[in-house]
C-alpha positions in Angstrom: -22.0 89.6 42.1 -22.9 93.2 41.4 -25.3 95.1 43.7 -27.0 98.5 43.9 -26.7 100.9 46.8 -29.9 103.0 46.8 -30.7 106.0 48.9 -34.4 106.4 48.8 -37.0 109.2 49.2 -35.6 111.2 46.2 -38.2 113.0 44.1 -37.4 112.2 40.4 -38.1 114.4 37.4 -37.1 114.4 33.7 -37.5 112.3 30.6 -36.8 108.6 30.2 -36.2 107.1 26.7 -38.1 103.8 26.4 -36.1 101.0 24.9 -37.1 98.3 22.4 -39.3 95.4 23.6 -37.5 92.5 25.1 -40.3 90.0 24.4 -40.6 91.1 20.8 -36.8 91.0 20.3 -36.7 87.3 21.2 -39.4 86.4 18.7 -38.1 88.4 15.7 -34.5 87.3 16.3 -35.6 83.7 16.2 -37.8 84.5 13.1 -34.7 85.7 11.3 -33.5 82.1 11.1 -36.4 81.2 8.8 -34.6 82.6 5.8 -31.0 82.4 4.5 -31.2 86.0 3.5 -30.1 89.0 5.5 -32.5 90.3 8.2 -31.8 93.7 9.8 -33.4 94.4 13.2 -33.5 97.8 14.7 -34.2 99.0 18.2 -32.9 95.8 19.9 -32.6 96.4 23.6 -29.1 96.1 25.0 -29.9 93.8 27.8 -28.3 90.6 29.2 -30.9 88.1 27.9 -30.8 89.4 24.4 -27.0 89.5 24.4 -27.0 85.8 25.4 -29.4 85.0 22.6 -27.3 86.8 20.0 -24.2 85.0 21.2 -26.1 81.7 21.0 -26.8 82.4 17.3 -23.2 83.1 16.6 -22.1 79.8 18.1 -24.7 78.1 15.9 -22.7 79.4 12.9 -25.1 82.2 12.1 -23.7 85.6 10.9 -24.5 88.2 13.5 -23.1 91.7 12.8 -23.6 94.6 15.2 -24.4 97.7 13.1 -24.7 100.0 16.1 -25.6 99.6 19.8 -29.2 98.6 19.1 -29.2 97.4 15.5 -28.0 94.0 14.2 -27.8 92.2 10.9 -28.5 88.5 11.0 -27.9 86.1 8.2 -28.6 82.4 8.8 -27.1 81.0 5.6 -25.4 78.1 7.4 -26.5 76.6 10.7 -24.1 74.3 12.6 -26.4 71.4 13.5 -23.7 69.6 15.4 -23.5 72.4 17.9 -27.0 71.5 19.2 -25.3 68.5 20.9 -22.6 70.5 22.6 -22.4 71.3 26.3 -22.0 75.0 25.5 -25.3 75.1 23.6 -27.1 73.3 26.4 -25.6 75.5 29.1 -26.4 78.8 27.3 -29.9 77.8 26.1 -30.8 76.8 29.7 -30.1 80.4 30.9 -32.8 82.1 28.8 -36.5 81.4 28.4 -36.5 82.8 24.9 -34.4 79.9 23.6 -37.6 77.9 23.5 -38.6 79.9 20.4 -35.6 78.5 18.4 -37.6 75.2 18.2 -39.9 76.2 15.3 -37.3 77.9 13.0 -34.6 75.2 13.6 -37.0 72.3 13.2 -38.1 73.9 9.9 -34.5 74.5 8.7 -32.8 71.4 10.0 -35.7 68.8 10.2 -34.5 68.1 13.7 -34.1 70.2 16.8 -32.7 69.4 20.3 -33.7 71.8 23.1 -32.7 71.7 26.8 -35.3 72.8 29.3 -35.1 76.6 29.0 -34.3 78.8 32.0 -35.5 82.3 32.8 -37.4 83.6 35.8 -38.3 81.2 38.7 -41.9 82.2 39.0 -43.6 78.8 38.9 -44.2 76.1 36.4 -43.9 77.2 32.8 -44.6 74.0 30.8 -43.9 73.9 27.1 -46.9 71.7 26.3 -48.6 74.4 24.1 -45.4 74.4 21.9 -45.0 70.6 21.6 -48.6 69.6 21.2 -48.8 72.2 18.3 -45.7 70.8 16.7 -47.2 67.3 16.9 -50.3 68.6 15.0 -48.0 69.9 12.3 -46.5 66.4 11.9 -43.5 66.5 14.2 -42.4 63.7 16.5 -41.5 65.0 20.0 -39.7 63.0 22.8 -37.2 63.5 25.6 -33.7 61.9 25.1 -31.2 60.5 27.6 -29.8 64.0 28.3 -33.3 65.2 29.2 -33.5 67.4 26.1 -36.6 67.9 24.1 -36.1 66.4 20.6 -38.3 67.4 17.7 -38.1 65.6 14.3 -40.1 66.2 11.1 -39.1 65.6 7.5 -41.9 67.9 6.4 -44.3 69.9 8.4 -47.9 70.0 7.2 -50.6 72.5 8.0 -53.4 71.5 10.3 -56.1 72.9 12.7 -54.5 73.6 16.0 -56.4 74.5 19.2 -53.6 75.7 21.6 -53.7 74.3 25.1 -53.4 77.8 26.4 -53.1 81.3 25.0 -49.3 81.1 25.5 -47.3 83.9 24.0 -44.2 81.9 23.3 -46.3 78.9 22.3 -48.2 81.0 19.8 -44.9 82.5 18.4 -43.3 79.0 18.1 -46.2 77.5 16.1 -46.5 80.6 13.9 -42.8 80.3 13.0 -43.3 76.6 12.2 -46.5 77.0 10.2 -45.3 79.8 7.8 -43.2 77.3 5.9 -45.3 74.2 6.4 -47.2 72.6 3.5 -50.8 73.7 3.3 -53.0 75.8 5.6 -52.8 76.0 9.4 -55.5 77.5 11.6 -54.3 78.5 15.1 -57.2 79.0 17.5 -56.8 80.3 21.1 -53.7 82.2 19.9 -52.2 84.8 22.2 -52.9 88.4 21.1 -50.0 90.2 22.7 -48.5 93.1 20.8 -45.3 91.2 20.2 -47.2 88.7 18.1 -48.8 91.5 16.1 -45.2 92.6 15.3 -43.9 89.1 14.6 -46.7 88.4 12.1 -46.3 91.7 10.3 -42.5 91.1 10.0 -43.1 87.6 8.6 -45.7 88.9 6.1 -43.1 91.4 4.9 -40.8 88.4 4.4 -43.4 86.7 2.2 -45.5 84.8 4.7 -49.3 84.6 4.3 -50.8 85.2 7.8 -54.4 86.4 8.3 -56.3 87.4 11.4 -53.3 89.3 12.9 -54.2 90.7 16.3 -57.0 88.2 16.9 -57.1 84.8 18.7 -57.5 82.9 15.4 -54.7 83.0 12.8 -54.9 81.4 9.4 -51.5 80.7 7.8 -51.0 79.5 4.3 -47.6 77.9 4.0 -45.1 79.3 1.5 -42.0 77.8 0.0 -39.5 80.4 1.2 -39.1 83.7 3.0 -36.9 86.6 2.1 -34.8 89.1 4.0 -36.3 92.1 5.7 -35.7 95.2 7.8 -37.7 95.4 10.9 -38.0 97.9 13.8 -38.9 96.6 17.3 -41.6 98.5 19.1 -41.1 100.3 22.4 -41.2 98.0 25.4 -44.7 98.3 26.9 -43.4 96.6 30.1 -40.8 99.4 30.4 -43.6 101.9 30.0 -45.6 100.2 32.8 -42.5 100.0 35.0 -41.7 103.7 34.8 -45.4 104.6 35.3 -45.1 102.6 38.5 -41.8 104.3 39.4 -43.3 107.8 39.0 -46.4 106.8 41.1 -44.4 105.2 43.9 -41.9 108.0 44.3 -44.5 110.8 43.8 -42.5 112.1 40.8 -43.1 113.8 37.5 -41.7 111.8 34.6 -42.0 111.9 30.8 -41.5 108.8 28.8 -40.1 109.3 25.3 -41.6 106.9 22.8 -39.2 107.0 19.8 -41.1 105.1 17.1 -42.6 106.0 13.7 -46.2 105.3 14.8 -47.8 107.2 11.9 -46.3 104.8 9.4 -47.3 101.8 11.5 -50.9 103.0 11.8 -51.2 104.0 8.2 -50.1 100.5 7.0 -51.9 98.4 9.5 -54.8 100.4 10.9 -53.4 99.9 14.3 -53.4 102.4 17.2 -50.4 101.9 19.5 -51.9 103.9 22.4 -55.4 102.4 22.0 -54.3 98.8 21.5 -51.0 98.7 23.4 -51.2 101.2 26.2 -54.9 101.1 27.2 -54.8 97.7 29.0 -51.9 99.0 31.1 -53.5 102.4 31.7 -56.7 100.8 32.9 -54.8 98.9 35.5 -53.0 101.9 36.9 -56.2 103.9 36.7 -57.6 101.6 39.4 -55.0 102.9 41.8 -55.5 106.5 40.8 -52.4 107.1 38.7 -52.8 109.9 36.2 -51.3 109.2 32.7 -51.3 111.8 29.9 -50.5 111.0 26.3 -49.2 114.0 24.3 -51.1 114.9 21.2 -48.2 114.1 18.9 -47.9 110.7 20.6 -44.2 111.2 21.2 -44.4 111.3 25.0 -46.4 109.9 27.9 -46.4 112.0 31.0 -47.0 110.9 34.6 -47.5 114.1 36.5 -46.5 114.4 40.2 -49.3 113.4 42.5 -48.8 114.0 46.2 -51.4 111.3 46.8 -53.3 108.9 44.5 -56.4 107.1 45.6 -57.4 103.5 44.9 -60.8 103.3 43.3 -63.7 101.5 44.9 -66.3 99.3 43.1 -69.6 101.0 42.2 -71.2 99.4 45.3 -68.4 100.7 47.5 -66.6 97.4 48.0 -62.9 96.8 47.6 -61.5 97.1 44.1 -60.0 94.0 42.5 -57.6 93.7 39.6 -56.2 90.5 38.0 -53.8 89.7 35.3 -55.1 87.9 32.2 -54.2 87.2 28.6 -54.0 90.3 26.3 -55.8 92.7 26.2 -56.0 92.1 30.0 -53.6 93.6 32.5 -50.1 92.0 31.8 -48.8 89.5 34.4 -45.3 91.1 34.0 -46.6 94.3 35.6 -48.5 92.8 38.6 -45.4 93.2 40.9 -44.9 96.8 39.8 -48.6 97.5 40.5 -48.3 96.1 44.0 -45.5 98.5 44.9 -47.4 101.4 43.4 -50.5 100.5 45.4 -48.5 100.4 48.7 -47.7 104.1 48.2 -51.4 105.0 47.4 -54.5 105.5 49.6 -57.1 102.8 49.9 -57.2 99.0 49.7 -57.1 96.7 46.7 -57.2 92.9 46.0 -54.6 92.0 43.4 -54.7 88.6 41.7 -51.8 87.0 39.9 -53.4 84.0 38.2 -50.7 82.7 35.8 -47.7 81.7 38.0 -47.8 80.3 41.5 -44.5 81.6 42.7 -44.5 85.2 41.4 -46.0 86.8 44.5 -43.5 85.5 47.1 -41.4 88.6 46.7 -44.0 90.5 48.8 -42.3 89.1 51.9 -39.6 91.7 51.3 -42.3 94.5 51.0 -43.8 93.4 54.3 -40.3 93.6 55.9 -40.0 97.1 54.5 -43.3 98.1 56.2 -45.8 97.6 53.4 -49.3 96.8 54.4 -49.6 93.7 52.4 -51.3 90.4 53.1 -50.4 87.4 51.0 -53.6 85.4 51.0 -52.3 82.5 48.9 -49.8 82.1 46.0 -52.2 83.9 43.7 -53.7 86.8 45.8 -52.5 89.7 47.8 -54.4 92.5 49.6 -52.7 95.8 49.7 -53.6 98.7 51.9 -51.8 101.9 50.9 -49.8 103.8 53.4 -51.9 106.9 52.8 -48.9 109.2 52.5 -48.5 109.0 56.3 -45.7 106.5 56.4 -42.8 105.4 54.2 -41.3 102.1 53.4 -38.1 101.3 55.3 -34.8 100.6 53.6 -33.6 97.0 53.8 -31.3 94.4 52.2 -33.0 93.1 49.1 -32.3 90.1 46.9 -34.1 90.2 43.5 -35.8 87.0 42.5 -36.7 87.7 38.9 -36.8 90.5 36.3 -40.1 92.1 37.1 -40.1 91.6 40.9 -36.5 92.8 40.8 -37.5 96.1 39.3 -40.5 96.3 41.6 -38.2 95.9 44.6 -35.8 98.5 43.2 -38.7 100.9 42.9 -39.6 100.1 46.5 -36.0 100.9 47.6 -36.2 104.2 45.7 -39.4 105.1 47.5 -38.1 104.0 50.9 -36.6 105.9 53.8 -32.9 105.2 54.2 -30.3 103.2 52.3 -31.1 99.8 50.7 -28.8 97.2 49.3 -30.2 95.5 46.3 -28.4 92.2 45.4 -28.6 89.7 42.6 -29.2 92.6 40.2 -28.3 90.4 37.2 -32.0 89.6 37.2 -32.8 93.3 36.5 -30.0 93.5 33.9 -31.7 90.7 32.0 -34.7 92.9 31.2 -33.7 96.6 31.6 -31.0 98.4 29.7 -28.5 100.4 31.6 -31.0 100.9 34.4 -28.9 102.7 37.0 -27.6 105.4 34.6 -31.1 106.0 33.3 -32.3 106.4 36.9 -29.5 108.7 37.8 -30.4 111.0 34.9 -33.8 111.6 36.5 -32.4 112.2 40.0 -32.2 108.8 41.6 -29.4 108.2 44.2 -28.2 104.8 43.0 -24.7 103.2 42.6 -23.6 99.9 41.2 -21.0 98.2 43.2 -19.1 95.5 41.4 -18.9 92.2 43.2 
């Protein structure tokens, strides 16, 4: 397997182009199956998980045409239902968590859907109850067959009041995609409010859906008979933005993040402020560890200026600062691992809580081995005491466990003294496009070694 050889302690500088959102891409690609007309999606990230998803659509008999590196045309005129029973489909669908979002569109189109337990990051239990209980409310029958696949059947979905078991992002996306073509009105309460869902709902409305309450935790959907084709542009990946903010902070570097997106048109049409609604929850988290983030007046760039030292805030009463992930607009769970590495290279102490997944924090064992002052209190809490600029992390051999922890450990290697070997980098490739060449352009000493 491929690995990275990383020589750390290099000060980085320059501009990084932010790619399209991985999480949004999964949702809008699946939503394209709700119509038999052509859907053109722009700004698709060229990453391993999305490539697998597009290949999965092709093998389902769906027309997928690559227009350019980050733009595809999808036309689901015909869907090969028999392929859902094949070993190839089962094997590929198991590799990507996003395959779970095929359930709503394919159930709507085919009246029956078979889904193996999806794969993805090994960060703890990730049950699909929110999806399946919502499908039952819409009239679907759900059971597990002899091959341990989830089977969903429904001759006709009918709108209903649905209180989601949890504010699950993928669960909310799945039930939205099922409800837009259901008969009658569906009310989805406790809906997730993440930016990707804002984008998904706007895309579906452009296709002819009738969704109200977009951006809130209560969505009201009036079912329609059909949806039409559309052109849609995926938003910049806010997790990439947070990742490069963390990189700049940990390596004491000056970076600019290029946000290539027509925000003015978006805000004019939806009264939505990208920086206020999307960036602010991330900015508030990094504010707590003293990271300075500047948004250009024209909103085309975010700058993280070089800070020789950044200081972790204290509570008003002088006690240790705490930060925890939470559903949007709280601090995103996907950036907790990045925040931990940034805090290691700061001054002060902070308690960081990762509440959603019980296995996500185990990667800190590697940070401890590298010399980080980190205490893993339990599966959900770590205490980080920054190195105060007086010490550096030490290089080591690293095996990446998942996408976000993988990138966090790569950032740790870039801020460490010496040469680190980063293995299992397929995990990073799943979520970050051409990461080593983008890092090289800003001065990182990193090489990919084919294995």
